C-alpha positions as CSV (number, residue, x, y, z in Angstrom):
1,M,67.7,32.9,32.0
2,D,66.8,29.2,32.3
3,K,63.6,28.6,34.3
4,T,65.2,25.9,36.5
5,N,68.0,28.3,37.4
6,L,65.4,30.9,38.2
7,R,63.8,28.5,40.6
8,I,67.2,27.8,42.3
9,L,67.9,31.5,42.6
10,D,64.4,32.3,44.0
11,A,64.6,29.5,46.6
12,N,68.1,30.4,47.8
13,F,67.4,34.1,48.0
14,N,64.4,33.4,50.2
15,R,66.5,31.0,52.3
16,A,69.3,33.5,52.7
17,R,67.0,36.4,53.7
18,E,65.1,34.2,56.2
19,A,68.3,33.0,57.7
20,L,69.7,36.5,58.1
21,R,66.5,37.6,59.8
22,V,66.8,34.7,62.3
23,M,70.4,35.7,63.0
24,E,69.5,39.3,63.4
25,E,66.8,38.6,65.9
26,F,69.3,36.5,68.0
27,V,71.9,39.2,68.2
28,R,69.3,41.9,68.8
29,F,67.2,40.3,71.4
30,H,69.3,37.5,73.0
31,L,72.7,39.1,72.9
32,N,71.5,42.8,73.0
33,D,74.4,43.6,70.7
34,S,73.8,46.7,68.6
35,H,77.0,46.3,66.5
36,L,76.2,42.7,65.5
37,T,72.6,43.7,64.9
38,S,73.8,46.4,62.5
39,L,76.1,44.0,60.7
40,A,73.3,41.5,60.2
41,K,70.8,44.2,59.1
42,N,73.2,45.7,56.6
43,L,74.0,42.3,55.1
44,R,70.3,41.6,54.8
45,H,69.7,44.9,53.0
46,D,72.7,44.4,50.7
47,L,71.4,40.9,49.8
48,A,68.0,42.5,49.0
49,A,69.8,45.0,46.7
50,C,71.3,42.0,44.8
51,L,67.9,40.5,44.5
52,N,66.5,43.7,43.0
53,Q,68.9,43.2,40.1
54,L,67.0,40.1,39.0
55,P,63.7,40.1,37.1
56,H,61.1,39.8,39.9
57,R,58.2,38.6,37.7
58,D,60.4,35.9,36.2
59,L,61.4,34.7,39.6
60,L,57.8,34.5,40.8
61,A,56.7,32.9,37.6
62,A,59.3,30.2,38.0
63,R,58.4,29.5,41.6
64,D,56.6,26.1,41.9
65,I,55.9,25.1,45.5
66,L,53.5,22.3,44.7
67,G,55.9,20.8,42.2
68,D,59.0,21.1,44.3
69,V,60.0,17.5,45.3
70,G,62.2,18.8,48.1
71,T,59.4,20.3,50.2
72,A,58.4,16.8,51.5
73,I,61.9,15.7,52.3
74,T,62.9,16.3,56.0
75,T,65.3,15.0,58.6
76,P,64.6,14.6,62.3
77,S,67.3,17.1,63.2
78,E,65.5,19.9,61.3
79,N,62.8,20.0,64.0
80,L,65.2,20.0,67.0
81,R,66.9,23.1,68.5
82,Q,68.5,22.9,71.9
83,N,68.3,26.7,72.6
84,A,68.4,30.1,70.9
85,F,72.1,29.8,70.1
86,A,71.5,26.6,68.2
87,V,68.7,28.4,66.2
88,A,71.2,31.1,65.2
89,Q,73.9,28.6,64.4
90,A,71.6,26.6,62.1
91,A,70.5,29.9,60.4
92,A,74.2,30.8,59.8
93,K,74.8,27.5,58.1
94,R,71.7,27.9,55.9
95,L,72.9,31.4,55.0
96,T,76.3,30.5,53.8
97,E,75.0,27.4,51.9
98,A,72.3,29.5,50.2
99,L,74.9,32.2,49.2
100,R,77.2,29.5,47.8
101,C,74.3,28.2,45.6
102,L,73.4,31.7,44.5
103,E,77.0,32.4,43.6
104,E,77.6,29.2,41.6
105,Y,74.4,29.2,39.6
106,S,74.7,33.0,38.9
107,K,78.0,32.2,37.2
108,I,76.1,30.7,34.3
109,D,74.5,33.9,33.2
110,S,76.4,36.7,35.0
111,P,79.9,36.3,36.5
112,P,79.9,39.9,37.7
113,F,76.7,39.2,39.7
114,A,78.2,36.0,41.1
115,A,81.2,38.1,42.3
116,Q,78.8,40.3,44.3
117,L,77.3,37.3,45.9
118,Q,80.8,35.9,46.7
119,A,81.5,39.1,48.6
120,L,78.3,38.7,50.6
121,R,79.3,35.1,51.4
122,Y,82.6,36.2,52.8
123,R,80.8,38.8,55.0
124,A,78.4,36.0,56.1
125,Y,81.4,33.9,57.2
126,Q,82.7,36.8,59.3
127,L,79.3,37.5,60.8
128,E,78.9,33.8,61.8
129,K,82.3,33.9,63.5
130,L,81.5,37.1,65.4
131,I,78.2,35.8,66.6
132,I,79.6,32.4,67.8
133,S,82.5,34.1,69.6
134,R,80.1,36.6,71.3
135,A,77.5,34.0,72.2
136,D,80.2,31.6,73.6
137,I,81.4,34.2,76.1
138,S,77.8,35.1,77.0
139,A,77.0,31.5,77.7
140,R,80.1,31.0,79.7
141,L,79.1,33.9,82.0
142,F,76.3,31.6,83.3
143,E,78.9,29.0,84.2
144,I,80.9,31.3,86.5
145,R,80.6,30.5,90.2
146,L,83.7,32.2,91.7
147,Y,84.6,35.7,90.4
148,V,87.7,37.2,91.9
149,L,88.6,40.9,92.0
150,L,92.3,41.5,91.7
151,T,93.9,44.6,93.1
152,E,97.7,44.6,93.7
153,C,97.8,46.6,97.0
154,L,95.4,44.1,98.6
155,C,97.3,40.9,97.5
156,S,99.2,39.0,100.1
157,Q,101.6,37.9,97.3
158,P,102.9,39.5,94.1
159,I,99.9,40.1,91.8
160,L,100.8,37.6,89.1
161,A,101.5,34.9,91.7
162,T,98.2,35.7,93.3
163,A,96.4,35.4,89.9
164,E,98.0,32.1,89.3
165,A,97.0,30.9,92.8
166,V,93.4,31.9,92.6
167,L,93.1,30.3,89.2
168,A,94.6,27.1,90.6
169,G,92.1,27.3,93.4
170,G,89.2,27.2,91.0
171,A,88.4,30.9,90.1
172,D,86.2,31.0,87.0
173,C,86.8,34.7,86.3
174,I,89.3,37.3,87.3
175,Q,88.5,41.1,87.1
176,L,91.6,43.3,87.2
177,R,90.7,46.4,89.2
178,E,93.6,48.9,89.4
179,K,93.2,52.6,89.8
180,D,96.7,54.0,90.2
181,K,98.9,52.4,87.6
182,S,100.1,54.1,84.5
183,D,98.3,53.1,81.3
184,K,101.5,51.4,80.0
185,D,102.0,49.3,83.2
186,L,98.3,48.5,83.4
187,L,98.1,47.3,79.9
188,A,101.2,45.1,80.3
189,L,99.7,43.6,83.5
190,A,96.3,43.1,81.9
191,R,97.9,41.2,79.0
192,K,99.8,38.9,81.3
193,I,96.7,38.1,83.4
194,S,94.6,37.6,80.2
195,R,97.1,34.9,79.1
196,L,96.9,33.3,82.6
197,C,93.1,33.2,82.4
198,R,93.1,31.6,79.0
199,Q,95.6,28.9,80.0
200,A,93.3,28.1,83.0
201,D,90.1,28.3,80.8
202,A,88.8,31.2,82.9
203,L,87.4,34.5,81.8
204,F,89.3,37.8,82.2
205,I,87.4,41.0,82.8
206,M,88.9,44.5,82.7
207,N,87.6,47.1,85.1
208,D,86.6,50.6,84.0
209,R,88.8,50.8,80.8
210,P,87.3,49.7,77.5
211,D,90.4,50.8,75.6
212,L,92.7,48.5,77.7
213,A,90.1,45.7,77.6
214,A,90.2,45.8,73.8
215,L,94.0,46.0,73.7
216,A,94.5,43.2,76.2
217,D,92.0,41.0,74.4
218,A,90.0,40.7,77.6
219,D,86.8,38.7,77.5
220,G,84.9,41.7,78.8
221,L,84.7,45.0,80.6
222,H,83.1,45.9,84.0
223,L,81.6,49.4,84.4
224,G,80.7,51.2,87.6
225,R,78.0,53.8,88.0
226,D,80.4,56.7,87.1
227,D,82.1,55.0,84.1
228,L,81.3,55.3,80.4
229,P,77.7,54.4,79.3
230,I,77.4,50.9,77.9
231,D,76.7,52.0,74.4
232,Q,79.8,54.2,74.3
233,A,82.0,51.5,75.7
234,R,80.7,49.0,73.0
235,R,82.1,51.4,70.3
236,I,85.6,50.6,71.6
237,L,85.3,46.9,72.4
238,A,85.3,44.0,69.9
239,S,82.0,42.4,69.2
240,H,82.7,39.3,71.2
241,Q,83.6,41.2,74.4
242,V,80.9,41.4,77.1
243,I,80.0,44.2,79.5
244,G,79.0,43.9,83.1
245,C,77.7,46.6,85.3
246,S,77.7,47.3,89.1
247,T,74.2,47.9,90.4
248,H,73.0,48.8,93.9
249,S,69.3,49.0,93.5
250,L,66.4,47.7,91.4
251,A,66.3,50.9,89.4
252,E,70.0,50.7,88.6
253,A,69.6,47.1,87.6
254,Q,66.8,47.9,85.2
255,A,68.8,50.8,83.7
256,A,71.8,48.5,83.1
257,L,69.6,45.8,81.5
258,D,67.9,48.4,79.3
259,G,71.4,49.6,78.3
260,G,72.4,46.1,77.2
261,A,74.5,44.8,80.1
262,D,75.5,41.2,79.7
263,Y,75.7,40.5,83.4
264,L,75.0,42.5,86.6
265,A,77.2,42.7,89.7
266,V,74.7,43.2,92.6
267,G,75.7,44.7,95.9
268,C,76.9,45.5,98.4
269,I,75.2,42.4,99.7
270,F,77.1,42.4,103.0
271,P,79.3,45.0,104.6
272,S,82.3,45.4,102.4
273,P,85.9,46.1,103.7
274,T,86.9,47.5,100.3
275,K,83.9,49.9,100.0
276,P,82.8,50.6,103.6
277,Q,81.0,53.8,102.4
278,L,78.3,51.7,100.6
279,A,75.3,50.6,102.5
280,H,74.7,46.8,102.4
281,T,71.4,45.5,101.1
282,G,71.4,41.9,102.2
283,P,70.5,39.0,99.8
284,E,67.0,40.5,99.4
285,L,68.3,42.8,96.6
286,I,69.3,39.7,94.6
287,Q,65.9,38.3,94.9
288,Q,64.3,41.5,93.7
289,I,66.6,41.9,90.7
290,K,66.1,38.2,89.8
291,T,62.5,39.0,89.0
292,I,63.5,41.3,86.2
293,C,66.7,39.8,85.0
294,D,67.4,36.8,82.8
295,R,71.2,37.4,82.7
296,P,73.9,36.3,85.1
297,L,73.8,38.0,88.6
298,I,77.1,38.3,90.4
299,A,76.7,38.9,94.2
300,I,79.4,41.3,95.4
301,G,80.2,43.1,98.7
302,G,81.4,41.4,101.8
303,I,81.2,37.9,100.4
304,T,83.0,35.3,102.5
305,A,83.2,31.5,102.7
306,Q,80.6,31.8,105.5
307,N,77.9,33.7,103.6
308,A,78.6,32.9,99.9
309,A,75.9,30.2,100.0
310,Q,73.3,32.8,101.1
311,A,73.9,34.8,97.9
312,I,73.5,31.7,95.7
313,A,70.4,30.7,97.5
314,A,68.9,34.2,96.9
315,G,69.4,33.7,93.1
316,A,72.9,34.8,92.3
317,T,74.7,32.8,89.7
318,A,78.1,33.6,91.1
319,V,79.8,35.5,93.9
320,A,82.6,38.0,93.6
321,L,85.3,38.2,96.3
322,C,88.3,40.3,96.8
323,Q,90.2,40.3,100.2
324,A,88.5,37.1,101.3
325,V,90.7,35.4,98.6
326,I,93.6,37.6,97.5
327,A,94.6,38.9,100.9
328,Q,94.8,35.5,102.5
329,P,98.1,33.9,103.2
330,D,97.2,31.1,100.8
331,P,94.9,32.5,98.0
332,A,94.7,29.2,96.3
333,Q,93.3,27.5,99.4
334,A,91.0,30.4,100.1
335,A,89.6,30.2,96.5
336,R,89.3,26.4,96.7
337,S,87.4,26.5,100.0
338,I,84.8,29.0,98.7
339,K,84.5,27.1,95.5
340,Q,83.7,23.9,97.5
341,Q,81.1,25.8,99.5
342,L,79.4,26.9,96.2
343,S,79.6,23.4,94.7
344,S,77.3,22.1,97.4
345,H,74.6,24.5,96.4
346,P,72.8,24.1,93.0
347,Q,73.2,26.9,90.6
348,P,69.9,28.7,89.8
349,P,68.6,28.2,86.3
350,G,69.4,30.8,83.6
351,N,68.8,31.5,80.0
352,R,72.0,29.9,78.6
353,E,72.3,30.6,75.0
């Protein structure tokens, strides 16, 4: 094999492996996503297996760091990264570029080897897509201010009309929480609300049911203390779908974070008409959980237009409401009024990816 081609292969194998490690660390530590971590790790190991087919000594002998004219050429953008997501994005581009170089120059000496690299390149494209989709929703969670819980029996209007109204009033996210419908009817309803949310550029979260969240193409799933464990729910969901958990204490919050929750619903903050059996904690619980949590915190339980600002001031990134919006004669106006209250209070900083 030509020495120059060996230099190209050596440089691009190193570049590809390094890029994959950067991506793997992002999905492992920033997204806490075991599935994407597994995909990245497997791709990295399969790339290493390809490298093992080449003569290691010849590759090392061809390596010439001091004589490489490219090491001194840089651009200003190479040293700038806005956040961790930008780091992962840049790594994904380096990965696919390196794999294309490996594939093309391998065609000179071994077309079958080039075909193996082509297959890895296609997997890299898919991994990039999954990471960007997943990170996009994770970042959008930080932008939520008004999170509305939708239950048909509590709506003052038909449920789809209520969903349209609260979205028109400025809801950033709707969670469908229905306990008594048949699976068939609930899936049909979830799909309709999912479409409404997409049209309004809002997120749609399914309560309790990972199977229906997956089938309805929801943006995520919300789990209570008696629902499936997070790791089991993730086996059903698509990689880009997020999971939120209800937490009622610092210990529950820590357990949810350790399990990989993408956001926490914290409450009951105030006395709740929908769950009167739960003791309310006051905004102090938000302050406590904020000290251990770098993910979005949704204050829930008895939130109204009058007290929503207290939850935001305590450190919540958003508030979740049910009857204070959907049970009102004009849900759109109720949502709009609360959104205006929230807009007058600055959102606490978060680790937006």
